[in-house]
C-alpha positions as CSV (number, residue, x, y, z in Angstrom):
1,M,0.1,-0.4,-0.2
2,R,1.5,3.4,-0.8
3,T,0.0,6.3,1.2
4,K,0.9,9.8,1.3
5,S,-0.5,12.5,3.8
6,V,-0.2,16.4,2.9
7,S,-1.5,19.8,4.4
8,T,-1.7,23.2,3.2
9,T,-2.5,26.7,4.9
10,I,-2.3,28.8,1.6
11,V,-5.5,30.8,1.7
12,D,-6.6,31.1,-2.5
13,P,-8.7,27.5,-2.7
14,Y,-7.4,26.6,-5.9
15,R,-3.9,27.2,-5.2
16,A,-4.4,25.1,-2.0
17,A,-6.2,22.5,-3.2
18,F,-3.8,22.0,-6.7
19,F,-1.0,21.6,-3.7
20,L,-2.6,19.3,-2.1
21,G,-3.2,17.5,-5.5
22,Q,-0.2,17.4,-7.0
23,S,1.9,16.5,-3.8
24,L,-0.4,13.4,-3.6
25,S,-0.3,12.8,-7.6
26,E,3.3,11.0,-7.1
27,I,1.8,7.8,-5.4
28,G,-0.9,7.9,-7.7
29,P,-3.8,8.0,-5.4
30,E,-6.9,5.6,-5.8
31,V,-8.8,7.2,-3.1
32,V,-8.3,11.2,-1.1
33,F,-9.8,11.7,1.8
34,L,-10.1,15.4,1.9
35,F,-10.7,17.9,5.0
36,A,-10.7,21.7,4.5
37,T,-12.0,24.5,6.7
38,V,-14.7,26.5,5.6
39,H,-13.2,29.7,5.0
40,Y,-12.3,29.0,1.6
41,K,-15.1,30.8,-0.9
42,D,-15.2,29.5,-4.2
43,W,-15.4,25.6,-3.9
44,T,-15.9,25.2,-7.7
45,E,-12.1,26.7,-7.9
46,F,-11.3,23.9,-4.8
47,M,-12.4,21.4,-6.5
48,E,-10.6,22.3,-9.8
49,G,-7.3,22.7,-8.3
50,L,-7.8,19.2,-6.2
51,H,-8.6,17.5,-9.3
52,D,-6.0,19.2,-11.7
53,G,-3.4,19.1,-9.6
54,L,-4.3,15.0,-9.4
55,D,-4.2,15.3,-13.2
56,N,-6.1,11.6,-12.7
57,P,-10.2,11.5,-13.3
58,A,-10.1,8.1,-12.1
59,V,-9.2,9.2,-8.5
60,R,-11.7,8.7,-5.8
61,V,-12.9,11.6,-3.4
62,I,-14.4,11.8,0.2
63,G,-13.9,14.2,2.8
64,A,-15.5,17.0,5.0
65,S,-15.2,20.5,6.1
66,G,-13.9,20.5,10.1
67,D,-13.0,23.0,12.9
68,G,-9.5,22.6,11.6
69,V,-7.5,20.2,10.0
70,H,-4.9,17.7,11.0
71,E,-2.3,16.2,9.4
72,L,1.0,14.6,9.9
73,A,2.7,17.9,9.6
74,R,0.4,20.4,11.6
75,T,-2.7,20.7,13.1
76,S,-4.2,24.0,12.0
77,E,-7.3,26.0,12.4
78,V,-7.5,27.0,8.9
79,G,-6.4,25.2,5.4
80,A,-6.7,22.0,4.2
81,S,-5.6,17.9,4.5
82,A,-5.6,15.2,2.4
83,L,-4.4,11.5,2.6
84,G,-3.9,9.4,-0.5
85,L,-4.2,5.6,-0.8
86,C,-3.0,3.1,-3.6
87,S,-3.3,-0.4,-3.1
88,G,-2.2,-1.3,-6.8
89,G,-5.2,-2.1,-7.4
90,K,-6.0,-4.9,-4.7
91,V,-8.9,-2.3,-3.8
92,Q,-12.0,-0.4,-5.2
93,W,-12.8,2.6,-3.7
94,H,-17.2,3.1,-4.2
95,V,-18.2,6.7,-3.5
96,A,-22.0,7.7,-3.2
97,T,-24.3,10.4,-1.5
98,G,-27.3,10.2,0.0
99,D,-29.4,13.5,-0.3
100,R,-31.9,15.1,1.9
101,V,-30.2,14.1,5.0
102,G,-31.7,16.8,7.0
103,A,-34.9,15.9,6.7
104,D,-34.5,12.1,6.0
105,P,-31.3,10.8,7.5
106,E,-32.3,7.3,7.3
107,G,-33.5,7.7,3.8
108,A,-30.2,9.3,3.1
109,V,-28.2,6.5,4.1
110,R,-30.4,4.0,2.5
111,R,-30.3,5.8,-0.7
112,A,-26.3,5.7,-0.6
113,L,-26.0,2.6,0.4
114,A,-28.5,1.1,-2.4
115,Q,-25.9,2.8,-4.7
116,L,-22.8,1.1,-3.4
117,A,-24.8,-2.2,-3.2
118,T,-25.0,-1.7,-7.5
119,R,-21.5,-1.2,-7.3
120,L,-20.2,-4.3,-5.0
121,E,-22.5,-6.7,-6.7
122,G,-22.9,-8.8,-3.5
123,R,-19.6,-8.5,-2.0
124,K,-18.8,-7.6,1.6
125,P,-16.6,-4.4,2.0
126,A,-13.8,-4.6,4.2
127,F,-15.7,-1.0,5.9
128,Y,-17.4,2.2,5.1
129,F,-16.3,5.3,5.6
130,L,-19.2,7.6,6.2
131,L,-19.4,11.3,6.6
132,S,-22.7,13.9,6.9
133,D,-23.8,17.2,6.8
134,F,-24.4,18.4,10.5
135,N,-27.8,19.5,10.2
136,T,-29.4,16.9,10.9
137,D,-30.3,14.2,13.3
138,A,-27.2,11.8,13.9
139,S,-28.5,9.3,15.9
140,R,-31.1,8.8,13.4
141,I,-28.4,7.9,10.8
142,E,-27.0,5.3,13.4
143,T,-30.0,3.6,13.5
144,V,-29.1,2.6,10.1
145,V,-25.6,2.1,10.7
146,R,-25.5,0.0,14.0
147,D,-29.4,-2.4,12.8
148,E,-28.8,-2.5,9.1
149,I,-24.8,-2.7,7.9
150,D,-22.6,-5.7,9.6
151,V,-19.7,-4.4,9.0
152,P,-17.7,-1.6,10.7
153,V,-18.6,2.0,9.4
154,I,-16.6,4.6,10.3
155,G,-16.8,8.7,10.1
156,G,-18.3,11.7,11.6
157,M,-19.9,15.0,10.7
158,A,-18.8,17.9,8.8
159,A,-18.1,20.8,10.9
160,D,-17.5,24.9,10.6
161,D,-15.4,27.4,12.2
162,N,-15.8,27.2,16.4
163,D,-19.2,25.5,16.7
164,K,-21.0,28.7,14.3
165,M,-22.8,26.1,13.0
166,E,-24.1,28.4,10.0
167,H,-22.4,26.0,6.9
168,C,-20.4,22.9,6.3
169,R,-19.3,21.2,3.2
170,L,-19.0,17.9,1.8
171,F,-16.5,16.3,-1.0
172,A,-17.5,13.7,-3.3
173,N,-15.5,12.8,-6.2
174,R,-15.6,16.2,-7.9
175,A,-18.3,17.8,-6.4
176,M,-19.2,19.9,-3.5
177,V,-22.4,18.5,-1.7
178,Q,-24.7,20.1,1.1
179,D,-27.5,18.1,3.2
180,C,-26.0,14.8,2.2
181,V,-24.5,11.8,3.5
182,V,-21.3,10.6,1.7
183,M,-20.1,7.0,1.9
184,L,-16.7,5.1,0.6
185,A,-17.2,1.5,0.4
186,V,-14.3,-0.1,0.7
187,D,-13.9,-3.4,-1.6
188,G,-11.2,-5.6,-0.9
189,P,-8.8,-7.0,1.6
190,L,-7.6,-4.4,3.2
191,S,-6.7,-4.8,6.8
192,F,-7.4,-2.0,9.3
193,Q,-8.1,-1.4,13.1
194,V,-10.3,1.3,14.8
195,H,-9.8,2.5,18.4
196,I,-12.3,5.0,19.7
197,G,-11.9,7.1,22.8
198,N,-15.0,8.1,24.8
199,S,-14.0,7.2,28.7
200,I,-15.2,11.0,30.6
201,T,-15.2,10.6,34.2
202,A,-19.4,10.5,35.1
203,V,-20.3,12.1,38.1
204,G,-24.2,12.2,40.0
205,A,-26.6,9.6,40.0
206,P,-27.7,7.7,36.7
207,C,-31.6,8.4,35.7
208,A,-34.1,8.3,33.3
209,V,-34.9,10.6,30.7
210,D,-38.8,11.2,31.2
211,E,-39.2,13.1,28.1
212,A,-37.4,13.8,25.0
213,Q,-38.0,14.1,21.0
214,G,-35.2,13.9,18.9
215,R,-32.5,16.2,19.8
216,L,-34.6,17.9,22.6
217,V,-34.6,16.6,25.9
218,S,-36.8,18.0,28.0
219,R,-37.3,16.3,31.5
220,I,-34.5,13.9,33.2
221,G,-35.4,12.3,36.4
222,G,-38.1,14.2,37.7
223,V,-36.3,17.7,36.4
224,D,-36.4,19.7,33.8
225,A,-32.7,19.0,31.8
226,A,-31.2,22.1,32.9
227,S,-31.9,21.7,36.4
228,F,-31.0,17.9,36.1
229,I,-27.1,19.1,35.2
230,E,-27.7,21.6,37.5
231,R,-28.3,19.4,40.2
232,E,-25.5,17.0,39.4
233,T,-23.2,18.7,38.8
234,G,-23.5,21.3,41.3
235,K,-24.0,24.1,38.7
236,P,-26.2,25.6,36.0
237,F,-24.6,24.6,32.1
238,L,-22.7,27.9,30.9
239,R,-21.2,28.2,27.4
240,S,-17.5,27.8,29.0
241,D,-18.9,24.5,29.7
242,Q,-19.0,23.4,26.1
243,G,-17.2,20.7,25.2
244,S,-16.9,19.2,29.4
245,V,-20.3,18.6,29.9
246,A,-22.0,15.8,28.7
247,L,-24.4,12.7,28.9
248,T,-23.3,9.0,28.9
249,I,-26.4,6.9,27.6
250,L,-25.9,3.7,30.2
251,N,-28.4,1.2,28.1
252,A,-26.8,1.9,25.2
253,G,-27.5,-1.6,23.9
254,Q,-26.0,-4.4,23.6
255,T,-23.0,-5.6,25.8
256,G,-20.1,-2.8,25.9
257,E,-21.7,-0.6,24.0
258,K,-21.6,3.0,25.4
259,K,-22.0,6.6,23.9
260,L,-22.4,10.5,24.5
261,R,-24.9,13.1,23.8
262,A,-22.8,16.5,24.5
263,I,-25.0,19.7,25.3
264,A,-25.6,22.2,22.8
265,Y,-24.5,25.6,24.7
266,N,-26.9,27.9,23.2
267,S,-29.8,25.7,23.5
268,Q,-31.2,25.8,26.5
269,S,-35.5,26.6,26.4
270,D,-37.6,28.9,28.7
271,S,-39.0,25.7,30.0
272,G,-35.6,24.0,30.9
273,G,-35.2,21.6,28.0
274,L,-31.4,21.1,26.4
275,T,-30.4,20.0,22.8
276,L,-27.5,17.8,22.3
277,H,-25.7,16.8,19.5
278,G,-27.6,13.7,18.6
279,G,-31.0,12.0,19.5
280,I,-31.9,10.2,22.7
281,Q,-34.9,8.5,23.8
282,N,-37.2,8.1,26.7
283,G,-36.6,5.5,28.8
284,D,-32.6,6.0,28.2
285,I,-30.5,5.9,31.7
286,V,-28.3,8.5,31.8
287,Q,-25.3,10.2,33.5
288,V,-23.8,13.4,33.8
289,C,-20.4,13.6,32.4
290,L,-17.4,16.3,33.3
291,A,-14.4,16.5,31.5
292,K,-10.9,17.2,32.1
293,P,-8.5,18.3,29.3
294,E,-5.8,15.8,31.5
295,D,-8.1,12.9,31.2
296,L,-8.6,13.2,27.4
297,I,-4.8,13.7,26.7
298,A,-4.5,10.6,28.9
299,E,-6.9,8.7,26.9
300,V,-5.3,9.5,23.4
301,H,-1.9,8.3,24.7
302,S,-3.5,5.1,26.1
303,I,-5.3,4.7,22.2
304,A,-1.9,4.9,20.5
305,T,0.2,2.9,23.2
306,R,-2.2,0.7,22.9
307,A,-2.7,0.4,19.0
308,A,1.2,0.3,18.9
309,A,1.7,-2.6,21.3
310,S,-0.9,-4.6,19.3
311,G,1.5,-5.6,16.3
312,F,-0.5,-4.1,13.8
313,L,1.7,-2.4,11.2
314,P,-0.4,0.7,9.7
315,S,0.3,2.0,6.5
316,A,-1.7,5.3,7.3
317,A,-4.0,6.8,9.8
318,L,-7.6,9.1,10.0
319,I,-8.7,10.8,12.5
320,I,-12.1,12.4,13.6
321,S,-11.7,13.8,17.0
322,C,-15.1,15.7,18.7
323,A,-14.6,19.4,17.9
324,G,-15.9,19.7,21.7
325,R,-12.6,18.2,23.1
326,K,-10.8,20.8,20.9
327,W,-12.7,23.6,23.0
328,L,-11.9,22.1,26.4
329,L,-8.4,22.1,25.1
330,G,-8.3,25.8,24.7
331,G,-7.5,24.6,20.5
332,D,-4.1,22.9,21.7
333,I,-5.1,19.5,20.1
334,E,-1.7,18.8,18.2
335,F,-1.2,15.5,20.6
336,E,-3.8,14.1,19.0
337,V,-1.5,13.4,16.1
338,G,1.8,13.7,17.8
339,M,0.9,10.7,20.3
340,V,0.0,8.7,17.4
341,E,3.0,9.8,15.0
342,T,5.5,8.9,18.2
343,A,3.9,5.5,18.9
344,F,4.2,4.4,15.2
345,G,7.9,5.9,14.8
346,G,7.3,9.5,13.4
347,A,6.8,8.8,9.5
348,L,3.0,7.3,9.3
349,P,0.8,9.6,7.5
350,I,-2.3,11.1,9.3
351,A,-5.0,12.9,7.9
352,G,-8.6,14.2,9.9
353,F,-10.5,16.4,11.3
354,P,-12.1,18.1,14.5
355,S,-15.8,17.4,14.2
356,L,-19.5,17.8,15.8
357,G,-20.2,13.7,16.4
358,E,-18.3,10.8,15.6
359,I,-19.4,7.3,14.1
360,G,-17.5,3.8,14.8
361,P,-18.0,0.6,16.6
362,L,-16.0,0.1,20.0
363,F,-14.2,-3.2,20.6
364,H,-15.1,-5.6,23.3
365,Q,-13.6,-8.8,24.2
366,G,-12.2,-9.5,20.7
367,A,-14.8,-8.0,18.5
368,Y,-16.3,-5.2,17.4
369,T,-19.7,-3.6,18.6
370,R,-22.3,-2.5,16.4
371,N,-21.9,1.0,15.0
372,L,-22.4,4.1,17.3
373,F,-22.7,7.4,17.2
374,H,-20.8,9.7,19.6
375,N,-19.9,13.0,21.5
376,M,-17.0,14.1,22.5
377,T,-15.7,11.0,21.2
378,Y,-11.7,10.3,20.0
379,V,-11.9,8.2,16.4
380,L,-8.6,6.5,15.1
381,L,-8.6,4.7,11.9
382,L,-6.0,2.6,11.2
383,V,-5.3,1.7,7.3
384,G,-3.4,-1.6,7.4
385,K,-2.0,-3.7,4.0
386,C,-4.1,-5.4,1.3
387,D,-3.5,-8.7,3.1
388,G,-7.2,-8.6,5.2
389,H,-5.3,-9.3,8.2
């Protein structure tokens, strides 16, 4: 497997993307994972620059905007990064989109899957990579990837600048798209590992969700949601708490499954309801979690150390990490790349982005769980060799 990552802080959209494409072209990539911040104003020029630089119309592209970008050489607030992979023809890469994810999240995923099924011709992919517009209830995306797909699905929600929640961008081959999911089917014997960190410290008592609809939770433990947070933490939820306060769902499903729901800082209604970054259901058992910067750093170190000790030899890595972790850490998230780089000897191509929600299975008792939607989570996808092991 030939791999390469590259990044840029060039502000001109055509020149920035051309640099990425031209830099990756030396390995003859079959697929490119592309991440960019929303500051680029002309996305048509951006995509033209990328493909002019790649100089190969057959290259598949999947990507999203992020609240910054990750790459081996830098973690940046503004710019773009990309990871190219070339399997020498051993893996086929299929990209599809599903529209209207805002109004019909389940249908959007199923529409993308239907297109991919045609191209797979009955073969089961090694895994799917999925990216989505953030203007949706991602827990409804979860219902499809969790219950209808029996291979790992890894990915996340596109983001904009500093949680403005105004707009985001998705990339699918030669197009920039919105209000979509974009999915990549990895069709071939590509080995991989998924490592997920979401072990934020729980405080207070577990309580049942009394009233919720979609992402709005109105009552928990016999009181309104805002009062529940204040009761369990000893203080009201403030904007400064963004990235540090979340709810862990304790009865997430099968054994070994766990997921977090972060609280949107600007969402408290007059009735004391709170809007979450992802849906929740009546009857869910939740517990307030408080994230500490030192815990997030230690968690990534543990993941990188454990991954390196497993004996798996990656050829590249993708990182999808919740933007809430970035906000809590004051933007100092270079370690999310640096610890992986150090663990694997310093030359591993890496790209990724801070997201507004993450997707992936947990690893429990030697096997992956069902695919879950997470908040406040660090996802590391290690791509190995084309041997299926």
